[in-house]
ZAMIKE-753752 format. One record per residue: x, y, z of N, C-alpha, C in turn. Coordinates in steps of 0.1 Angstrom, whole numbers. Layout:
residues N
     n.X     n.Y     n.Z    ca.X    ca.Y    ca.Z     c.X     c.Y     c.Z
       X       Y       Z       X       Y       Z       X       Y       Z
...
This chain:
residues 270
     n.X     n.Y     n.Z    ca.X    ca.Y    ca.Z     c.X     c.Y     c.Z
     255      25    -527     247      33    -536     253      46    -539
     256      50    -551     261      63    -555     250      71    -561
     246      82    -555     236      90    -561     242     102    -569
     235     106    -579     240     117    -587     229     126    -592
     232     138    -596     223     147    -602     224     147    -617
     213     148    -624     213     147    -639     217     161    -645
     225     161    -654     229     173    -661     229     171    -676
     220     162    -681     219     160    -695     214     173    -703
     220     175    -714     217     188    -722     202     189    -724
     195     178    -728     181     179    -731     173     183    -719
     176     177    -707     169     181    -695     172     196    -691
     184     200    -692     187     214    -688     181     224    -698
     181     220    -711     174     229    -721     159     230    -719
     153     218    -715     139     218    -712     135     227    -701
     144     230    -692     141     239    -681     146     253    -683
     158     255    -688     164     268    -690     158     276    -701
     154     269    -712     147     277    -723     134     283    -719
     125     275    -712     113     282    -707     116     293    -697
     126     291    -689     130     302    -679     134     314    -687
     142     312    -697     147     324    -705     136     331    -712
     127     323    -719     116     329    -726     107     337    -717
     104     331    -705      95     337    -695     102     350    -691
     115     350    -688     122     362    -683     121     373    -694
     122     370    -707     121     379    -718     107     385    -719
      97     376    -717      83     379    -718      79     390    -708
      83     388    -695      79     397    -684      89     408    -683
     100     408    -690     110     418    -689     111     427    -701
     122     425    -710     124     434    -721     112     434    -731
     105     423    -732      94     423    -742      80     426    -736
      80     430    -724      67     434    -717      62     447    -722
      49     448    -727      44     460    -732      44     471    -721
      46     483    -725      46     495    -716      34     496    -708
      35     497    -695      24     498    -686      18     485    -681
      22     474    -687      17     461    -682      24     457    -669
      16     451    -660      22     448    -647      22     432    -645
      32     428    -638      34     414    -636      36     412    -620
      26     406    -613      28     404    -599      40     395    -596
      47     399    -586      60     392    -582      56     378    -578
      45     376    -571      42     362    -567      39     353    -578
      35     358    -589      33     349    -601      47     345    -607
      56     354    -607      70     351    -611      76     340    -602
      74     342    -589      79     332    -580      73     318    -582
      60     318    -585      53     305    -587      59     298    -600
      61     306    -610      66     300    -623      80     294    -621
      89     302    -615     103     297    -613     103     286    -603
      94     286    -593      94     275    -584      90     262    -591
      81     263    -600      77     251    -608      89     245    -616
      97     254    -621     109     249    -628     119     242    -619
     121     248    -607     130     242    -597     125     229    -593
     112     228    -590     106     215    -585     107     205    -596
     105     209    -609     106     200    -620     120     194    -620
     130     202    -618     144     197    -619     146     187    -607
     141     191    -595     143     182    -583     136     169    -586
     125     169    -593     117     157    -595     125     147    -605
     130     153    -616     136     145    -626     151     146    -627
     157     155    -620     172     157    -622     179     154    -609
     173     153    -598     179     151    -585     181     136    -582
     188     132    -572     188     118    -568     174     111    -566
     164     119    -564     151     114    -563     147     105    -575
     151     110    -587     149     102    -599     155      89    -599
     168      89    -595     175      76    -595     170      66    -585
     166      71    -573     160      62    -563     147      57    -568
     139      65    -574     126      61    -579     127      51    -591
     138      52    -599     140      43    -610     145      30    -606
     154      30    -597     162      18    -594     159      11    -581
     152      18    -571     151      12    -558     137      11    -552
     130      22    -553     118      23    -545     106      28    -554
      96      20    -555      84      24    -563      77      36    -556
      77      36    -543      70      47    -536      77      61    -539
      90      61    -540      97      73    -544      93      78    -558
      92      68    -567      88      71    -581      74      77    -581
      66      72    -572      52      78    -571      52      92    -567
      61      95    -557      62     109    -553      67     118    -564
      76     113    -572      81     120    -584      69     123    -593
      61     113    -596      49     115    -605      39     125    -599
      37     124    -586      28     134    -580      32     148    -582
      45     151    -581      51     164    -583      48     168    -598
      51     159    -607      49     162    -621      34     163    -625
      25     156    -619      11     156    -622       4     168    -616
       7     172    -604      -1     181    -597       6     194    -594
      18     193    -588      24     205    -582      30     215    -593
      38     209    -601      45     218    -611      35     223    -622
      25     216    -627      15     222    -636       7     233    -630
       3     232    -617      -5     242    -611       4     255    -609
      16     253    -604      25     265    -603      28     271    -616
      29     263    -627      32     269    -640      21     277    -645
       9     273    -643      -3     280    -648      -6     293    -640
      -6     292    -627      -8     304    -619       4     313    -620
      15     309    -625      26     318    -627      26     326    -639
      16     324    -648      14     332    -660       7     345    -657
      13     356    -661       7     369    -658      -6     371    -667
     -17     374    -661     -30     375    -668     -30     385    -680
     -25     397    -677     -25     408    -687     -17     404    -699
      -5     399    -697       4     395    -708      -2     383    -715
      -7     374    -708     -13     362    -714     -24     365    -723
     -33     373    -719     -45     376    -727     -41     385    -739
     -31     393    -738     -26     401    -749     -20     391    -760
     -13     381    -755      -7     371    -764     -18     363    -771
     -28     359    -763     -39     351    -769     -47     359    -779
     -50     371    -776     -58     379    -785     -51     381    -798
     -38     381    -798     -30     382    -811     -30     369    -819
     -34     358    -813     -33     345    -820     -47     338    -818
     -57     342    -826     -70     336    -825     -70     322    -829
     -62     318    -839     -61     304    -843     -57     295    -831
     -47     300    -824     -42     292    -812     -53     291    -802
     -61     302    -800     -72     302    -790     -82     291    -794
     -86     290    -806     -95     280    -811     -90     266    -808
     -78     264    -811     -72     251    -809     -72     247    -794
     -67     257    -786     -67     254    -771     -81     252    -765
     -91     259    -771    -105     257    -766    -109     242    -767
    -104     236    -778    -108     222    -781    -100     212    -772
     -87     214    -770     -80     205    -762     -81     207    -747
     -85     219    -744     -87     222    -729    -101     220    -724
    -109     214    -733    -122     209    -729    -120     200    -717
    -128     203    -706    -125     195    -693    -127     180    -695
    -136     176    -704    -138     161    -707    -126     156    -714
    -120     163    -723    -108     158    -730     -96     158    -721
     -94     169    -714     -82     169    -705     -83     159    -694
     -95     157    -688     -97     148    -677     -95     133    -682
    -100     130    -694     -99     117    -700     -84     114    -703
     -77     123    -709     -63     121    -712     -55     119    -699
     -58     128    -690     -50     128    -677     -52     114    -670
     -64     109    -669     -66      97    -662     -61      85    -670
     -63      85    -683     -59      74    -692     -44      72    -692
     -37      83    -694     -22      82    -695     -16      77    -682
     -22      83    -671     -17      79    -658     -19      64    -655
     -31      59    -659     -34      45    -657     -25      36    -666
     -24      40    -678     -16      32    -688      -2      30    -684
       4      41    -679      18      40    -675      21      31    -663
      10      27    -656      12      18    -645       9       3    -649
       6       1    -662       6     -13    -667      20     -18    -666
      22     -30    -660      36     -34    -657      45     -34    -669
      40     -39    -681      49     -39    -693      54     -25    -697
      44     -15    -696      48      -2    -700      57       5    -689
      54       2    -677      61       8    -666      76       3    -667
      78     -10    -669      91     -16    -669      99     -11    -681
      91      -9    -693      98      -4    -705     103      10    -702
      96      18    -695     100      32    -692     112      32    -682
     113      22    -673     125      21    -665     137      17    -672
     135       8    -682     146       3    -690     151      12    -701
     143      20    -706     146      29    -717     145      43    -714
     156      51    -715     156      65    -712     146      73    -720
     145      70    -733     136      78    -742     122      76    -738
     118      63    -735     105      60    -731     102      67    -718
     112      67    -709     110      73    -696     107      88    -698
     114      95    -707     112     109    -709      97     111    -715
      93     102    -724      80     103    -729      69     101    -718
      72      92    -709      63      90    -698      61     102    -690
      72     109    -686      71     121    -678      64     132    -686
      67     134    -698      60     144    -706      45     142    -707
      41     129    -709      27     126    -711      20     126    -698
      27     126    -687      21     128    -674      19     143    -670
      30     151    -674      30     165    -671      21     173    -679
      20     171    -692      12     179    -701      -3     178    -698
      -9     166    -696     -23     166    -692     -25     173    -679
     -15     173    -670     -16     180    -657     -18     195    -660
     -11     200    -670     -13     214    -674     -27     217    -678
     -33     208    -685     -47     210    -689     -57     210    -677
     -54     201    -668     -63     201    -656     -61     214    -648
     -48     218    -646     -45     230    -639     -51     242    -646
     -51     243    -659     -57     254    -667     -72     255    -664
     -79     244    -664     -93     244    -661     -97     248    -647
     -87     246    -638     -90     249    -624     -85     263    -620
     -74     267    -626     -67     279    -621     -63     290    -632
     -69     288    -644     -65     297    -655     -66     312    -651
     -55     320    -653     -56     334    -650     -62     342    -662
     -65     336    -673     -69     342    -685     -84     345    -685
     -88     357    -691    -102     359    -694    -106     354    -708
     -96     352    -717     -99     347    -730    -101     332    -729
     -93     325    -721     -95     311    -719     -97     309    -704
    -108     312    -699    -110     311    -684    -111     297    -678
    -113     297    -665    -115     284    -659    -129     278    -662
    -131     266    -659    -144     260    -660    -153     266    -649
    -166     265    -651    -175     270    -640    -173     262    -628
    -178     267    -617    -176     260    -604    -183     246    -604
    -195     245    -609    -201     231    -610    -192     222    -619
    -187     228    -630    -179     220    -639    -166     215    -632
    -160     224    -624    -148     220    -617    -151     210    -606
    -162     211    -599    -165     201    -589    -167     187    -596
    -174     187    -607    -176     174    -614    -163     168    -619
    -154     177    -624    -142     172    -629    -133     166    -618
    -132     173    -607    -125     168    -595    -130     155    -590
    -143     154    -589    -149     142    -585    -146     130    -594
    -147     132    -607    -143     122    -616    -129     118    -616
    -120     128    -614    -106     124    -612    -103     115    -600
    -110     118    -589    -108     109    -578    -113      95    -580
    -124      94    -587    -129      81    -590    -120      73    -600
    -115      81    -610    -107      74    -621     -94      68    -615
     -89      73    -604     -77      67    -598     -79      54    -590
     -92      51    -587     -94      40    -578     -90      27    -584
     -91      24    -597     -87      11    -602     -72       9    -600
     -64      19    -603     -49      18    -601     -46      17    -587
     -52      25    -578     -50      24    -564     -53      10    -558
     -64       5    -563     -68      -9    -558     -59     -19    -562
     -54     -19    -574     -45     -29    -579     -32     -28    -572
     -27     -16    -570     -14     -15    -563     -14     -19    -549
     -25     -16    -542     -25     -19    -527     -31     -32    -524
     -39     -39    -533     -46     -51    -529     -42     -63    -537
     -33     -62    -547     -30     -73    -555     -23     -85    -548
     -15     -81    -538      -8     -91    -530       5     -96    -537
       7     -91    -549      19     -95    -556      27     -82    -561
      40     -84    -561      48     -73    -566      46     -72    -581
      42     -61    -586      38     -59    -600      50     -56    -609
      60     -50    -604      72     -45    -612      85     -52    -607
      90     -61    -616     102     -69    -612     114     -60    -608
     115     -48    -614     126     -40    -610     127     -37    -595
     116     -35    -589     116     -32    -575     116     -45    -567
     111     -56    -573     111     -69    -565     126     -73    -563
     134     -71    -573     148     -75    -572     158     -64    -569
     153     -52    -566     162     -41    -563     168     -43    -549
     181     -38    -547     186     -38    -534     178     -30    -524
     177     -35    -512     168     -28    -502     177     -17    -496
     174      -5    -499     182       6    -493     175      11    -480
     163       7    -477     157      10    -464     149      -3    -460
     145      -4    -448     138     -16    -443     124     -16    -447
     122     -19    -460     108     -19    -466     108     -29    -477
     100     -39    -475      99     -50    -485      93     -45    -498
      95     -52    -509      90     -48    -522      74     -46    -522
      67     -55    -515      53     -54    -515      48     -43    -507
      55     -40    -495      52     -29    -487      55     -16    -494
      66     -16    -502      69      -4    -510      58      -1    -520
      53     -12    -526      43     -10    -536      30      -5    -530
      26     -10    -518      14      -5    -512      16       9    -507
      28      12    -502      30      26    -498      29      36    -510
      34      31    -522      33      39    -534      19      42    -537
      10      31    -536      -4      33    -539     -10      43    -529
      -6      42    -517     -12      51    -507      -8      65    -510
       5      67    -513      10      80    -517       2      86    -529
      -1      77    -539      -9      82    -550     -22      87    -546
     -29      79    -538     -43      82    -534     -43      94    -524
     -35      94    -514     -35     105    -505     -30     118    -511
     -20     117    -520     -15     129    -527     -26     134    -536
     -33     126    -543     -44     130    -551     -55     137    -543
     -58     131    -531     -68     137    -523     -64     151    -517
     -51     152    -513     -46     164    -508     -46     175    -519
     -46     171    -531     -47     181    -542     -62     184    -545
     -70     174    -545     -84     176    -549     -93     182    -539
     -92     177    -526    -102     181    -516    -102     196    -513
     -90     202    -511     -90     217    -508     -96     225    -519
     -93     221    -532     -99     228    -543    -114     225    -544
    -118     213    -541    -132     209    -542    -140     218    -532
    -134     219    -519    -141     227    -509    -141     241    -513
    -131     247    -519    -130     261    -523    -141     264    -534
    -141     255    -544    -151     257    -555    -165     256    -550
    -168     246    -541    -181     245    -536    -185     257    -528
    -176     263    -520    -179     275    -512    -182     287    -522
    -173     288    -532    -175     300    -541    -188     298    -549
    -191     286    -553    -203     283    -560    -216     287    -552
    -215     283    -539    -226     286    -530    -228     301    -528
    -217     308    -527    -217     323    -526    -223     329    -539
    -219     324    -551    -224     329    -563    -239     326    -565
    -243     314    -560    -258     311    -561    -266     320    -552
    -261     323    -540    -268     332    -531    -269     346    -537
    -258     351    -543    -258     364    -549    -268     365    -561
    -269     354    -569    -278     354    -580    -292     355    -574
    -295     348    -564    -309     348    -558    -312     362    -553
    -303     369    -547    -305     382    -542    -308     392    -553
    -301     390    -564    -303     399    -576    -316     397    -582
    -321     384    -582    -334     382    -587    -345     388    -579
    -344     388    -566    -354     393    -557    -347     401    -546
    -342     413    -550    -334     421    -540    -342     427    -529
    -355     430    -531    -363     436    -521    -376     428    -519
    -376     416    -513    -388     408    -512    -399     416    -504
    -410     415    -510    -422     422    -504    -425     416    -490
    -429     425    -481    -432     420    -468    -447     416    -468
    -451     407    -460    -465     403    -460    -474     415    -455
    -486     416    -460    -495     427    -456    -500     425    -442
    -501     435    -435    -506     434    -421    -522     434    -422
    -528     425    -415    -542     424    -414    -548     435    -406
    -558     441    -411    -565     452    -404    -575     446    -394
């Protein structure tokens, strides 16, 4: 097995152009007095690096040709990790200045970033790409494979925006809304998880006939991939779910105190 790193012009351009535009945005084109926290810059460029590791490193080749479980790890990076890092890497001050200058874009984004829309697209595209015929088509055709990765990553950006938006113009969903969205996302993955782990048959011929590079049978590899999918999703959802619930409870308590800041004490009987 000979592993290689991808250096296709389209892939490199898809990573270097955003890096260049971001550097111009926070550097020479940054308005006077605007601040950009260093940690946000680190998050954004980390997202680009992880994106390349997911689709440009030998991880991509192993996931395409040998192990379904590795392909699932690749998808988890594209679905959860890089979208979140990309969104929280946007500097709030510069972002809102940009959005305020483009009200038409704001109206468009409000429609497509609706949590119902983003959640439905996210769950539907992920499920459809695991239909055996579509999955095998993506493995066999580079163009379809690129489309697969884009249509997995872009809805992830919508989910990340609803959860972590740094913008005041297009803020996050309310805490109850985020809790509901996260719960639905966990439920929406159950059919794919169940089919992958309980079908008893290898669903994808590519992995059934692939050379065994580790001591793992095709069916065990498929089950492991399903477990990676579910556990990875839970590792993403549960900490955010707990944080949102905690913040919501604090907000509720604060509201109750504002309504009745000085509760009257009971009168003393004479």
